[in-house]
MDAnalysis code that builds the backbone (N, CA, C; Angstrom):
import MDAnalysis as mda
import numpy as np

u = mda.Universe.empty(756, n_residues=252, atom_resindex=np.repeat(np.arange(252), 3), trajectory=True)
u.add_TopologyAttr("name", ["N", "CA", "C"] * 252)
u.add_TopologyAttr("resid", np.arange(1, 253))
u.add_TopologyAttr("resname", ["MET", "LEU", "ALA", "ALA", "GLU", "ARG", "ARG", "ALA", "HIS", "LEU", "LEU", "ASP", "VAL", "LEU", "ALA", "ARG", "GLU", "GLY", "LYS", "ILE", "VAL", "ALA", "LYS", "ASP", "VAL", "ALA", "VAL", "ASP", "LEU", "GLY", "LEU", "SER", "GLU", "ASP", "SER", "VAL", "ARG", "ARG", "ALA", "LEU", "ARG", "ASP", "LEU", "ALA", "ALA", "GLU", "GLY", "LEU", "CYS", "GLN", "ARG", "VAL", "TYR", "GLY", "GLY", "ALA", "LEU", "PRO", "VAL", "SER", "PRO", "ALA", "VAL", "ALA", "ASP", "TYR", "ASP", "ALA", "ARG", "ARG", "SER", "VAL", "SER", "PRO", "GLU", "GLY", "LYS", "ARG", "LYS", "VAL", "ALA", "ALA", "VAL", "ALA", "ALA", "ARG", "LEU", "VAL", "ARG", "PRO", "GLY", "SER", "ALA", "LEU", "ILE", "LEU", "ASP", "GLY", "GLY", "THR", "THR", "ALA", "LEU", "ALA", "VAL", "ALA", "ARG", "ALA", "LEU", "PRO", "HIS", "GLU", "LEU", "ASP", "CYS", "THR", "VAL", "ILE", "THR", "HIS", "SER", "PRO", "THR", "ILE", "ALA", "ALA", "ALA", "LEU", "LEU", "ASP", "HIS", "PRO", "ARG", "ALA", "GLU", "LEU", "PHE", "LEU", "LEU", "GLY", "GLY", "ARG", "VAL", "PHE", "LYS", "HIS", "SER", "ALA", "VAL", "ALA", "CYS", "GLY", "ALA", "ALA", "ALA", "VAL", "GLU", "ALA", "ALA", "GLN", "ASN", "VAL", "SER", "ALA", "ASP", "LEU", "CYS", "LEU", "LEU", "GLY", "VAL", "THR", "GLY", "VAL", "HIS", "PRO", "GLU", "ALA", "GLY", "LEU", "THR", "THR", "GLY", "ASP", "ALA", "GLU", "GLU", "ALA", "ALA", "MET", "LYS", "ARG", "ALA", "LEU", "ALA", "GLY", "ARG", "ALA", "ALA", "GLU", "THR", "TYR", "VAL", "LEU", "ALA", "SER", "SER", "GLU", "LYS", "ILE", "GLY", "ALA", "ALA", "SER", "ARG", "PHE", "ARG", "VAL", "LEU", "PRO", "TRP", "ASP", "ASP", "VAL", "THR", "GLY", "VAL", "ILE", "THR", "ASP", "ALA", "GLY", "PRO", "ASP", "ASP", "ALA", "VAL", "VAL", "ALA", "ARG", "LEU", "ARG", "GLU", "LEU", "GLY", "PRO", "GLU", "ILE", "LEU", "THR", "SER", "SER"])
u.atoms.positions = np.array([
    [100.575, 116.492, 75.754],
    [100.838, 115.235, 76.458],
    [99.617, 114.825, 77.267],
    [99.224, 113.557, 77.134],
    [98.088, 113.056, 77.889],
    [98.427, 112.982, 79.375],
    [97.380, 113.061, 80.205],
    [97.598, 113.023, 81.656],
    [98.302, 111.744, 82.082],
    [97.956, 110.610, 81.458],
    [98.579, 109.340, 81.816],
    [100.058, 109.333, 81.472],
    [100.415, 109.964, 80.326],
    [101.816, 110.049, 79.933],
    [102.601, 110.944, 80.889],
    [101.974, 112.052, 81.283],
    [102.625, 112.969, 82.238],
    [102.863, 112.265, 83.567],
    [101.857, 111.520, 84.004],
    [101.968, 110.785, 85.266],
    [103.109, 109.774, 85.199],
    [103.181, 109.024, 84.102],
    [104.230, 108.017, 83.950],
    [105.607, 108.675, 83.916],
    [105.701, 109.826, 83.259],
    [106.987, 110.523, 83.192],
    [107.433, 110.986, 84.577],
    [106.521, 111.532, 85.360],
    [106.859, 112.004, 86.704],
    [107.328, 110.852, 87.587],
    [106.645, 109.728, 87.507],
    [107.042, 108.574, 88.312],
    [108.400, 108.041, 87.870],
    [108.672, 108.105, 86.569],
    [109.978, 107.663, 86.072],
    [111.091, 108.579, 86.572],
    [110.867, 109.896, 86.545],
    [111.856, 110.845, 87.055],
    [112.114, 110.604, 88.539],
    [111.041, 110.383, 89.286],
    [111.177, 110.151, 90.721],
    [111.999, 108.896, 90.994],
    [111.756, 107.847, 90.218],
    [112.475, 106.589, 90.415],
    [113.946, 106.725, 90.030],
    [114.232, 107.456, 88.943],
    [115.608, 107.571, 88.442],
    [116.455, 108.547, 89.258],
    [115.863, 109.678, 89.620],
    [116.639, 110.757, 90.221],
    [116.413, 110.927, 91.715],
    [115.393, 110.259, 92.254],
    [115.124, 110.370, 93.683],
    [114.453, 111.670, 94.077],
    [114.060, 112.479, 93.113],
    [113.340, 113.721, 93.393],
    [112.755, 114.264, 92.104],
    [111.789, 115.151, 92.231],
    [111.215, 115.860, 91.098],
    [111.348, 117.349, 91.373],
    [111.974, 118.060, 90.464],
    [112.045, 119.517, 90.532],
    [111.024, 120.049, 89.532],
    [109.972, 120.679, 90.029],
    [108.832, 121.041, 89.189],
    [109.243, 121.910, 88.001],
    [110.089, 122.900, 88.221],
    [110.441, 123.812, 87.130],
    [111.245, 123.097, 86.043],
    [112.092, 122.128, 86.441],
    [112.869, 121.381, 85.450],
    [111.975, 120.488, 84.609],
    [111.029, 119.802, 85.267],
    [110.105, 118.938, 84.541],
    [109.221, 119.759, 83.613],
    [108.807, 120.930, 84.067],
    [107.977, 121.801, 83.230],
    [108.700, 122.171, 81.943],
    [109.996, 122.483, 82.045],
    [110.789, 122.813, 80.856],
    [110.921, 121.603, 79.949],
    [111.228, 120.449, 80.532],
    [111.408, 119.224, 79.743],
    [110.157, 118.857, 78.949],
    [108.996, 119.061, 79.577],
    [107.740, 118.638, 78.953],
    [107.025, 119.760, 78.213],
    [107.537, 120.964, 78.332],
    [106.867, 122.085, 77.689],
    [105.535, 122.427, 78.331],
    [105.474, 122.273, 79.651],
    [104.254, 122.551, 80.412],
    [104.497, 123.715, 81.359],
    [103.421, 124.234, 81.914],
    [103.555, 125.249, 82.954],
    [103.882, 124.564, 84.279],
    [104.524, 125.306, 85.186],
    [104.794, 124.751, 86.512],
    [103.502, 124.433, 87.244],
    [102.465, 125.218, 87.018],
    [101.180, 124.933, 87.655],
    [100.652, 123.574, 87.233],
    [100.822, 123.227, 85.954],
    [100.365, 121.913, 85.480],
    [101.132, 120.791, 86.171],
    [102.440, 120.984, 86.325],
    [103.252, 119.964, 86.997],
    [102.861, 119.856, 88.463],
    [102.645, 120.981, 89.109],
    [102.262, 120.958, 90.528],
    [100.916, 120.258, 90.721],
    [99.986, 120.496, 89.803],
    [98.689, 119.797, 89.910],
    [98.880, 118.288, 89.768],
    [99.743, 117.894, 88.839],
    [100.010, 116.463, 88.663],
    [100.651, 115.875, 89.912],
    [101.534, 116.642, 90.550],
    [102.167, 116.167, 91.782],
    [101.154, 116.056, 92.914],
    [100.211, 116.979, 92.963],
    [99.157, 116.880, 93.984],
    [98.381, 115.576, 93.816],
    [98.103, 115.210, 92.568],
    [97.366, 113.969, 92.314],
    [98.190, 112.753, 92.748],
    [99.481, 112.769, 92.436],
    [100.332, 111.646, 92.845],
    [100.433, 111.549, 94.362],
    [100.548, 112.700, 95.015],
    [100.621, 112.705, 96.478],
    [99.342, 112.169, 97.094],
    [98.188, 112.512, 96.492],
    [96.897, 112.014, 96.997],
    [96.809, 110.501, 96.893],
    [97.526, 109.928, 95.925],
    [97.560, 108.471, 95.769],
    [98.635, 107.826, 96.636],
    [99.380, 108.649, 97.370],
    [100.449, 108.127, 98.205],
    [101.688, 107.718, 97.446],
    [101.907, 108.315, 96.266],
    [103.021, 107.927, 95.409],
    [104.219, 108.864, 95.500],
    [104.066, 110.004, 96.171],
    [105.189, 110.908, 96.378],
    [104.890, 111.784, 97.581],
    [105.919, 112.436, 98.081],
    [105.774, 113.416, 99.155],
    [106.101, 114.777, 98.573],
    [105.108, 115.649, 98.516],
    [105.336, 116.974, 97.970],
    [106.194, 117.809, 98.913],
    [107.135, 118.534, 98.345],
    [107.963, 119.475, 99.089],
    [108.028, 120.761, 98.285],
    [108.614, 121.780, 98.877],
    [108.724, 123.051, 98.173],
    [109.517, 122.859, 96.880],
    [108.913, 123.212, 95.775],
    [109.590, 123.131, 94.485],
    [109.461, 121.809, 93.768],
    [108.791, 120.817, 94.366],
    [108.665, 119.537, 93.683],
    [108.183, 118.421, 94.574],
    [108.852, 117.267, 94.507],
    [108.412, 116.100, 95.277],
    [109.585, 115.157, 95.515],
    [109.436, 114.317, 96.544],
    [110.424, 113.308, 96.919],
    [109.733, 111.959, 97.055],
    [110.493, 110.864, 97.065],
    [109.871, 109.552, 97.278],
    [109.179, 109.494, 98.636],
    [108.027, 108.891, 98.672],
    [107.292, 108.775, 99.933],
    [107.806, 107.564, 100.702],
    [107.835, 107.677, 102.022],
    [108.331, 106.583, 102.848],
    [107.264, 105.514, 103.047],
    [107.613, 104.230, 102.893],
    [106.655, 103.163, 103.199],
    [106.441, 102.982, 104.689],
    [107.264, 103.658, 105.502],
    [107.186, 103.494, 106.956],
    [106.088, 104.331, 107.591],
    [105.271, 105.025, 106.803],
    [104.179, 105.804, 107.378],
    [102.915, 104.970, 107.541],
    [102.971, 103.705, 107.158],
    [101.825, 102.813, 107.372],
    [101.604, 102.605, 108.867],
    [100.444, 102.022, 109.227],
    [100.182, 101.827, 110.651],
    [101.113, 100.759, 111.229],
    [101.107, 100.652, 112.548],
    [102.098, 99.844, 113.257],
    [102.089, 98.395, 112.791],
    [100.915, 97.793, 112.676],
    [100.845, 96.395, 112.269],
    [101.409, 96.197, 110.867],
    [101.072, 97.114, 109.961],
    [101.561, 96.993, 108.584],
    [103.077, 97.142, 108.526],
    [103.633, 98.005, 109.373],
    [105.072, 98.243, 109.333],
    [105.883, 97.047, 109.811],
    [105.251, 96.148, 110.563],
    [105.985, 94.974, 111.036],
    [106.480, 94.114, 109.880],
    [105.763, 94.157, 108.760],
    [106.131, 93.330, 107.613],
    [107.038, 94.053, 106.619],
    [107.368, 95.324, 106.886],
    [108.231, 96.087, 105.984],
    [109.694, 95.879, 106.369],
    [110.458, 95.286, 105.475],
    [111.910, 95.112, 105.635],
    [112.321, 94.553, 107.004],
    [111.747, 93.422, 107.440],
    [112.115, 92.897, 108.769],
    [113.589, 92.523, 108.871],
    [114.187, 91.992, 107.801],
    [115.597, 91.612, 107.856],
    [116.483, 92.846, 107.946],
    [116.117, 93.900, 107.200],
    [116.873, 95.147, 107.286],
    [116.823, 95.738, 108.679],
    [115.671, 95.681, 109.319],
    [115.539, 96.199, 110.681],
    [116.366, 95.390, 111.664],
    [116.435, 94.080, 111.468],
    [117.257, 93.245, 112.354],
    [118.739, 93.597, 112.196],
    [119.164, 93.885, 110.976],
    [120.563, 94.255, 110.752],
    [120.882, 95.599, 111.417],
    [119.989, 96.556, 111.253],
    [120.169, 97.857, 111.893],
    [120.203, 97.694, 113.402],
    [119.288, 96.883, 113.921],
    [119.188, 96.678, 115.367],
    [120.466, 96.058, 115.929],
    [121.058, 95.136, 115.202],
    [122.281, 94.478, 115.682],
    [123.415, 95.488, 115.840],
    [123.534, 96.412, 114.879],
    [124.561, 97.448, 114.972],
    [124.250, 98.401, 116.125],
    [122.995, 98.806, 116.225],
    [122.595, 99.754, 117.265],
    [122.800, 99.179, 118.660],
    [122.488, 97.912, 118.848],
    [122.607, 97.294, 120.172],
    [124.046, 97.306, 120.670],
    [125.001, 97.270, 119.744],
    [126.412, 97.275, 120.150],
    [126.863, 98.643, 120.664],
    [126.070, 99.678, 120.437],
    [126.404, 101.006, 120.944],
    [126.026, 101.186, 122.415],
    [125.198, 100.302, 122.922],
    [124.704, 100.431, 124.298],
    [125.706, 99.791, 125.250],
    [126.351, 100.612, 126.067],
    [127.401, 100.143, 126.960],
    [126.833, 99.720, 128.310],
    [127.458, 98.739, 128.965],
    [127.033, 98.360, 130.317],
    [127.065, 99.567, 131.254],
    [126.031, 99.705, 132.045],
    [125.939, 100.799, 133.000],
    [125.438, 102.109, 132.413],
    [125.164, 102.154, 131.130],
    [124.736, 103.401, 130.490],
    [123.224, 103.562, 130.537],
    [122.792, 104.777, 130.213],
    [121.356, 105.073, 130.109],
    [121.025, 105.292, 128.645],
    [119.979, 104.622, 128.186],
    [119.565, 104.650, 126.787],
    [118.149, 105.180, 126.668],
    [117.941, 106.160, 125.787],
    [116.585, 106.550, 125.385],
    [116.286, 105.800, 124.101],
    [115.258, 104.970, 124.139],
    [114.891, 104.154, 122.980],
    [113.520, 104.583, 122.479],
    [113.499, 105.124, 121.290],
    [112.265, 105.586, 120.652],
    [111.338, 104.398, 120.384],
    [110.108, 104.692, 119.964],
    [109.178, 103.639, 119.606],
    [109.316, 103.234, 118.147],
    [108.464, 102.301, 117.715],
    [108.477, 101.846, 116.335],
    [109.034, 100.450, 116.200],
    [108.897, 99.902, 115.000],
    [109.269, 98.508, 114.785],
    [110.787, 98.293, 114.750],
    [111.550, 99.285, 114.281],
    [113.009, 99.123, 114.306],
    [113.530, 99.218, 115.735],
    [112.979, 100.145, 116.515],
    [113.368, 100.245, 117.923],
    [113.008, 98.968, 118.681],
    [111.886, 98.356, 118.334],
    [111.516, 97.085, 118.968],
    [112.547, 96.013, 118.638],
    [113.041, 96.021, 117.408],
    [114.098, 95.073, 117.038],
    [115.362, 95.327, 117.855],
    [115.651, 96.601, 118.148],
    [116.810, 96.925, 118.996],
    [116.613, 96.353, 120.393],
    [115.430, 96.551, 120.966],
    [115.150, 96.023, 122.307],
    [115.386, 94.518, 122.350],
    [114.950, 93.826, 121.309],
    [115.112, 92.372, 121.271],
    [116.565, 91.968, 121.040],
    [117.370, 92.893, 120.478],
    [118.780, 92.587, 120.205],
    [119.690, 92.873, 121.392],
    [119.199, 93.578, 122.404],
    [120.031, 93.877, 123.575],
    [120.337, 92.592, 124.337],
    [121.576, 92.412, 124.768],
    [121.927, 91.205, 125.523],
    [121.016, 91.022, 126.740],
    [120.642, 89.794, 127.005],
    [119.675, 89.511, 128.063],
    [120.161, 89.967, 129.431],
    [121.462, 89.870, 129.690],
    [122.009, 90.210, 131.000],
    [122.606, 91.622, 131.051],
    [122.349, 92.441, 130.036],
    [122.935, 93.783, 130.000],
    [122.429, 94.635, 131.156],
    [123.379, 95.225, 131.882],
    [123.062, 96.135, 132.981],
    [122.985, 97.554, 132.400],
    [121.777, 98.084, 132.284],
    [121.608, 99.409, 131.699],
    [120.274, 99.985, 132.153],
    [120.070, 101.243, 131.825],
    [118.775, 101.898, 132.064],
    [118.173, 102.236, 130.716],
    [116.929, 101.843, 130.495],
    [116.241, 102.125, 129.240],
    [115.050, 103.041, 129.516],
    [115.056, 104.180, 128.861],
    [113.970, 105.157, 128.971],
    [113.227, 105.153, 127.646],
    [111.926, 104.959, 127.686],
    [111.159, 104.883, 126.444],
    [109.761, 105.436, 126.646],
    [109.139, 105.859, 125.569],
    [107.730, 106.273, 125.608],
    [106.861, 105.255, 124.893],
    [107.418, 104.062, 124.690],
    [106.709, 103.004, 123.977],
    [106.370, 101.840, 124.898],
    [105.094, 101.552, 125.131],
    [104.729, 100.397, 125.948],
    [105.242, 99.084, 125.363],
    [105.309, 98.976, 124.035],
    [105.779, 97.732, 123.431],
    [107.269, 97.516, 123.690],
    [108.045, 98.611, 123.711],
    [109.473, 98.495, 124.027],
    [109.640, 98.056, 125.479],
    [108.905, 98.689, 126.383],
    [108.996, 98.332, 127.794],
    [108.630, 96.866, 128.011],
    [107.569, 96.419, 127.352],
    [107.137, 95.030, 127.512],
    [108.190, 94.055, 126.991],
    [108.868, 94.427, 125.907],
    [109.880, 93.547, 125.325],
    [111.086, 93.367, 126.229],
    [111.278, 94.304, 127.173],
    [112.452, 94.248, 128.050],
    [112.117, 93.777, 129.469],
    [110.892, 93.361, 129.692],
    [110.496, 92.928, 131.031],
    [111.289, 91.726, 131.519],
    [111.747, 90.885, 130.592],
    [112.483, 89.687, 131.017],
    [113.988, 89.900, 131.039],
    [114.432, 91.162, 130.901],
    [115.860, 91.482, 131.042],
    [116.110, 91.861, 132.504],
    [116.651, 90.965, 133.301],
    [116.662, 91.155, 134.758],
    [117.465, 92.361, 135.233],
    [118.475, 92.793, 134.475],
    [119.342, 93.876, 134.950],
    [119.060, 95.207, 134.247],
    [118.043, 95.230, 133.425],
    [117.675, 96.466, 132.729],
    [116.640, 97.229, 133.559],
    [116.992, 98.441, 133.961],
    [116.061, 99.312, 134.675],
    [115.204, 100.023, 133.622],
    [113.878, 99.983, 133.798],
    [112.971, 100.530, 132.791],
    [112.251, 101.765, 133.311],
    [112.234, 102.815, 132.494],
    [111.439, 104.010, 132.782],
    [110.515, 104.260, 131.600],
    [109.209, 104.213, 131.857],
    [108.223, 104.405, 130.797],
    [107.618, 105.802, 130.917],
    [107.832, 106.635, 129.906],
    [107.294, 107.995, 129.885],
    [105.838, 107.953, 129.454],
    [104.982, 108.629, 130.211],
    [103.552, 108.566, 129.940],
    [103.023, 109.741, 129.149],
    [101.810, 109.591, 128.652],
    [101.129, 110.622, 127.878],
    [100.015, 109.998, 127.076],
    [99.486, 110.763, 126.143],
    [98.435, 110.227, 125.277],
    [99.042, 109.200, 124.333],
    [98.462, 108.002, 124.287],
    [99.000, 106.940, 123.442],
    [98.553, 107.158, 121.997],
    [99.534, 107.291, 121.128],
    [99.301, 107.440, 119.698],
    [99.292, 106.034, 119.100],
    [98.107, 105.502, 118.808],
    [97.976, 104.101, 118.442],
    [98.652, 103.770, 117.117],
    [98.761, 104.735, 116.229],
    [99.389, 104.491, 114.935],
    [100.809, 103.950, 115.094],
    [101.522, 104.434, 116.126],
    [102.901, 103.994, 116.351],
    [103.112, 103.338, 117.700],
    [102.044, 103.220, 118.499],
    [102.121, 102.597, 119.826],
    [103.123, 103.312, 120.719],
    [103.039, 104.636, 120.764],
    [103.912, 105.442, 121.623],
    [103.086, 106.521, 122.312],
    [103.633, 107.057, 123.406],
    [103.008, 108.189, 124.090],
    [103.514, 109.487, 123.464],
    [102.591, 110.396, 123.199],
    [102.937, 111.689, 122.610],
    [102.163, 112.784, 123.332],
    [102.302, 113.999, 122.855],
    [101.564, 115.110, 123.426],
    [102.325, 115.829, 124.513],
    [101.682, 116.858, 125.076],
    [102.336, 117.739, 126.036],
    [102.835, 116.994, 127.267],
    [102.042, 116.055, 127.788],
    [102.449, 115.335, 128.997],
    [103.693, 114.499, 128.747],
    [103.757, 113.863, 127.594],
    [104.917, 113.033, 127.274],
    [106.167, 113.883, 127.060],
    [106.010, 115.010, 126.367],
    [107.152, 115.904, 126.151],
    [107.667, 116.440, 127.480],
    [106.735, 116.818, 128.382],
    [107.146, 117.308, 129.702],
    [107.889, 116.230, 130.471],
    [107.408, 114.996, 130.413],
    [108.092, 113.897, 131.103],
    [109.505, 113.705, 130.559],
    [109.668, 113.876, 129.255],
    [110.987, 113.700, 128.648],
    [111.983, 114.750, 129.135],
    [111.496, 115.921, 129.504],
    [112.397, 116.987, 129.966],
    [113.069, 116.651, 131.292],
    [112.575, 115.649, 131.983],
    [113.088, 115.316, 133.309],
    [114.010, 114.103, 133.321],
    [114.460, 113.672, 132.144],
    [115.386, 112.543, 132.081],
    [116.644, 112.957, 131.327],
    [117.696, 112.182, 131.504],
    [118.948, 112.382, 130.766],
    [119.527, 111.013, 130.443],
    [120.240, 110.939, 129.329],
    [120.782, 109.648, 128.912],
    [122.090, 109.846, 128.164],
    [122.845, 108.760, 128.072],
    [124.089, 108.767, 127.301],
    [123.813, 108.687, 125.806],
    [122.775, 107.948, 125.448],
    [122.526, 107.628, 124.043],
    [121.033, 107.643, 123.759],
    [120.656, 108.179, 122.605],
    [119.281, 108.100, 122.116],
    [119.303, 107.386, 120.766],
    [118.480, 106.357, 120.635],
    [118.299, 105.668, 119.367],
    [116.923, 106.054, 118.837],
    [116.920, 106.801, 117.736],
    [115.725, 107.490, 117.271],
    [115.230, 106.893, 115.956],
    [113.932, 106.633, 115.886],
    [113.324, 106.168, 114.651],
    [112.715, 107.323, 113.872],
    [112.810, 107.271, 112.556],
    [112.167, 108.234, 111.673],
    [111.578, 107.449, 110.507],
    [110.769, 108.114, 109.692],
    [110.231, 107.429, 108.515],
    [110.924, 107.839, 107.228],
    [111.684, 108.937, 107.256],
    [112.400, 109.377, 106.071],
    [113.759, 109.944, 106.408],
    [114.764, 109.576, 105.590],
    [116.127, 110.103, 105.741],
    [116.575, 110.568, 104.358],
    [116.634, 111.880, 104.188],
    [116.931, 112.436, 102.868],
    [117.928, 113.579, 103.011],
    [118.939, 113.658, 102.141],
    [119.941, 114.716, 102.277],
    [119.361, 116.123, 102.284],
    [118.312, 116.359, 101.515],
    [117.732, 117.702, 101.426],
    [116.561, 117.885, 102.383],
    [115.648, 116.916, 102.432],
    [114.483, 117.037, 103.319],
    [114.849, 116.790, 104.771],
    [115.973, 116.111, 105.008],
    [116.410, 115.841, 106.371],
    [115.755, 114.614, 106.969],
    [115.629, 114.620, 108.283],
    [115.017, 113.522, 109.045],
    [113.556, 113.862, 109.252],
    [112.665, 113.008, 108.784],
    [111.244, 113.339, 108.794],
    [110.402, 112.201, 109.336],
    [109.173, 112.557, 109.718],
    [108.191, 111.569, 110.152],
    [106.810, 112.066, 109.750],
    [105.813, 111.200, 109.904],
    [104.513, 111.511, 109.334],
    [103.537, 112.224, 110.236],
    [103.912, 112.520, 111.482],
    [102.977, 113.150, 112.418],
    [103.694, 114.259, 113.183],
    [103.034, 115.400, 113.328],
    [103.662, 116.564, 113.969],
    [103.959, 116.307, 115.446],
    [103.033, 115.673, 116.160],
    [103.263, 115.415, 117.586],
    [104.384, 114.398, 117.796],
    [104.444, 113.407, 116.926],
    [105.557, 112.458, 117.017],
    [106.887, 113.153, 116.762],
    [106.905, 114.057, 115.795],
    [108.134, 114.796, 115.505],
    [108.580, 115.593, 116.727],
    [107.630, 116.247, 117.402],
    [107.957, 117.029, 118.596],
    [108.481, 116.132, 119.708],
    [107.887, 114.959, 119.864],
    [108.334, 114.035, 120.901],
    [109.749, 113.521, 120.603],
    [110.015, 113.233, 119.354],
    [111.340, 112.762, 118.975],
    [112.394, 113.839, 119.253],
    [112.065, 115.094, 118.967],
    [113.002, 116.181, 119.270],
    [113.269, 116.272, 120.770],
    [112.201, 116.107, 121.555],
    [112.353, 116.166, 123.013],
    [113.251, 115.045, 123.513],
    [113.084, 113.851, 122.982],
    [113.902, 112.716, 123.410],
    [115.363, 112.909, 123.019],
    [115.589, 113.301, 121.767],
    [116.965, 113.491, 121.299],
    [117.674, 114.583, 122.081],
    [116.925, 115.589, 122.509],
    [117.519, 116.692, 123.250],
    [117.988, 116.327, 124.640],
    [117.638, 115.144, 125.120],
    [118.015, 114.728, 126.469],
    [119.152, 113.706, 126.486],
    [119.790, 113.472, 125.338],
    [120.867, 112.489, 125.271],
    [122.161, 113.136, 124.790],
    [123.276, 112.589, 125.246],
    [124.581, 113.103, 124.828],
    [124.842, 112.821, 123.356],
    [124.354, 111.682, 122.864],
    [124.519, 111.309, 121.460],
    [123.201, 110.771, 120.920],
    [122.921, 111.059, 119.667],
    [121.704, 110.567, 119.030],
    [122.059, 109.898, 117.710],
    [121.666, 108.639, 117.587],
    [121.820, 107.896, 116.334],
    [120.434, 107.591, 115.768],
    [120.308, 107.743, 114.478],
    [119.034, 107.505, 113.791],
    [119.003, 106.079, 113.256],
    [117.907, 105.374, 113.512],
    [117.710, 104.010, 113.022],
    [117.031, 104.094, 111.657],
    [117.725, 103.678, 110.601],
    [117.187, 103.886, 109.254],
    [117.428, 102.671, 108.365],
    [116.496, 101.724, 108.377],
    [116.596, 100.622, 107.428],
    [116.451, 101.180, 106.016],
    [116.898, 100.422, 105.028],
    [117.155, 100.962, 103.693],
    [115.935, 101.570, 103.013],
    [114.731, 101.107, 103.351],
    [113.544, 101.673, 102.682],
    [113.287, 103.116, 103.089],
    [113.928, 103.581, 104.167],
    [113.760, 104.967, 104.607],
    [114.809, 105.903, 103.998],
    [115.890, 105.326, 103.475],
    [116.966, 106.130, 102.900],
    [116.511, 106.713, 101.558],
    [116.576, 108.029, 101.448],
    [116.138, 108.703, 100.231],
    [114.667, 109.011, 100.183],
    [113.926, 108.633, 101.235],
    [112.488, 108.904, 101.299],
    [112.217, 110.086, 102.225],
    [110.982, 110.588, 102.178],
    [110.630, 111.743, 103.003],
    [109.189, 111.634, 103.463],
    [108.919, 112.233, 104.624],
    [107.558, 112.374, 105.149],
    [107.298, 113.855, 105.405],
    [106.139, 114.164, 105.951],
    [105.685, 115.553, 105.978],
    [106.407, 116.436, 106.998],
    [106.756, 115.892, 108.178],
    [107.235, 116.736, 109.276],
    [108.704, 116.479, 109.592],
    [109.478, 117.558, 109.636],
    [110.901, 117.441, 109.946],
    [111.087, 117.190, 111.439],
    [112.049, 116.326, 111.757],
    [112.329, 115.975, 113.150],
    [113.510, 116.780, 113.682],
    [114.667, 116.633, 113.040],
    [115.889, 117.270, 113.535],
    [116.761, 117.737, 112.371],
    [117.555, 118.783, 112.599],
    [118.582, 119.132, 111.608],
    [119.758, 118.176, 111.729],
    [120.556, 118.085, 110.684],
    [121.676, 117.158, 110.684],
    [122.689, 117.469, 111.785],
    [122.833, 118.733, 112.140],
    [123.807, 119.109, 113.168],
    [123.478, 118.532, 114.539],
    [122.222, 118.128, 114.759],
    [121.816, 117.585, 116.053],
    [121.909, 116.065, 116.116],
    [122.451, 115.456, 115.083],
    [122.518, 114.002, 114.995],
    [123.973, 113.541, 114.988],
    [124.278, 112.555, 115.826],
    [125.636, 111.999, 115.843],
    [125.874, 111.107, 114.640],
    [124.883, 110.267, 114.328],
    [125.079, 109.339, 113.221],
    [123.791, 108.699, 112.754],
    [123.915, 107.946, 111.667],
    [122.812, 107.192, 111.073],
    [123.234, 105.738, 110.981],
    [122.362, 104.841, 111.408],
    [122.615, 103.408, 111.321],
    [121.699, 102.836, 110.250],
    [122.273, 102.182, 109.250],
    [121.466, 101.695, 108.140],
    [122.015, 100.376, 107.599],
    [121.153, 99.637, 106.914],
    [121.581, 98.445, 106.201],
    [121.804, 98.725, 104.726],
    [121.593, 99.981, 104.297],
    [121.886, 100.346, 102.913],
    [123.380, 100.207, 102.659],
    [123.753, 99.819, 101.469],
    [125.153, 99.584, 101.148],
    [125.992, 100.840, 101.225],
    [127.269, 100.714, 101.562],
    [128.138, 101.887, 101.692],
    [128.321, 102.647, 100.384],
    [128.061, 101.983, 99.239],
    [128.191, 102.649, 97.950],
    [126.859, 103.217, 97.454],
    [125.819, 103.161, 98.288],
    [124.532, 103.750, 97.935],
    [124.709, 105.257, 97.721],
    [124.131, 105.782, 96.651],
    [124.336, 107.190, 96.291],
    [123.827, 108.129, 97.372],
    [122.683, 107.816, 97.974],
    [122.138, 108.686, 99.013],
    [122.994, 108.618, 100.268],
    [123.464, 107.429, 100.613],
    [124.352, 107.278, 101.775],
    [125.622, 108.110, 101.577],
    [126.155, 108.095, 100.369],
    [127.345, 108.897, 100.087],
    [127.068, 110.385, 100.286],
    [125.896, 110.839, 99.891],
    [125.537, 112.250, 100.085],
    [125.343, 112.568, 101.562],
    [124.828, 111.607, 102.314],
    [124.648, 111.825, 103.752],
    [125.996, 112.003, 104.444],
    [126.987, 111.242, 104.012],
    [128.323, 111.369, 104.612],
    [128.866, 112.789, 104.450],
    [128.544, 113.402, 103.342],
    [129.037, 114.756, 103.089],
    [128.419, 115.771, 104.056],
    [127.279, 115.417, 104.631],
    [126.589, 116.334, 105.552],
    [127.156, 116.282, 106.961],
    [127.979, 115.279, 107.266],
    [128.644, 115.270, 108.558],
    [128.342, 114.129, 109.506],
    [127.116, 113.557, 109.503],
    [126.863, 112.505, 110.509],
    [127.665, 111.246, 110.232],
    [128.024, 110.555, 111.291],
    [128.692, 109.261, 111.148],
    [127.701, 108.267, 110.540],
    [128.139, 107.480, 109.581],
    [127.272, 106.485, 108.966],
    [127.765, 105.090, 109.381],
    [126.920, 104.381, 110.107],
    [127.232, 103.010, 110.515],
    [126.378, 102.076, 109.672],
    [127.006, 101.170, 108.939],
    [126.259, 100.227, 108.108],
    [126.442, 98.815, 108.607],
    [125.494, 97.968, 108.255],
    [125.556, 96.563, 108.660],
    [126.322, 95.736, 107.656],
    [126.751, 96.378, 106.547],
    [127.463, 95.642, 105.499],
    [128.882, 95.274, 105.944],
])
């Protein structure tokens, strides 16, 4: 089999099945697993898949830089944000993660809502400056420009000193097997710190993140209350997520 044919076959399997199992593809094509793994390395280098143990998963489009992500699924993010905003009760404390979906949540919060918002994102804080009854706490640290959030040891330490009723957490990948993932190790650590300080944690996951994966795991499913998505309730991956236990809130 020519390299181009092998490449096309791998991409077709990924599109149809949502994953590539290297040993299965090797049997199907009559190749060694090493040959398949090398082909997967090439696809990963092109940004066409996320390699995992034993094969590969679809790569998340949400790993692009902050400006680029603003144009990814804006309507889906608005739908997710509308559902998420309804979870924020008057008088409650909310930890709001950074990112473009979280920014949509900030903009969806009622203007007169009396609440406390804790965030490590300067853009989230700025979006809520004109909410007269929202108390804002901005956690400081090294600013990670890729996502416009504070990360690192100082930010994680600051997060240990707050508590909230609800955490709305952004990730770049939501996959039944790979779990909740993001593209940077320090961001993953910060997200864990934030989620650990809230009574409930819901994941903000517009449909392009469902079934996708990034390099670093954020949280196990047992630490998540639910997932908020605009993916349809009959989506195959959403159905598999329900079997894992988290509450699934859809905008449909």
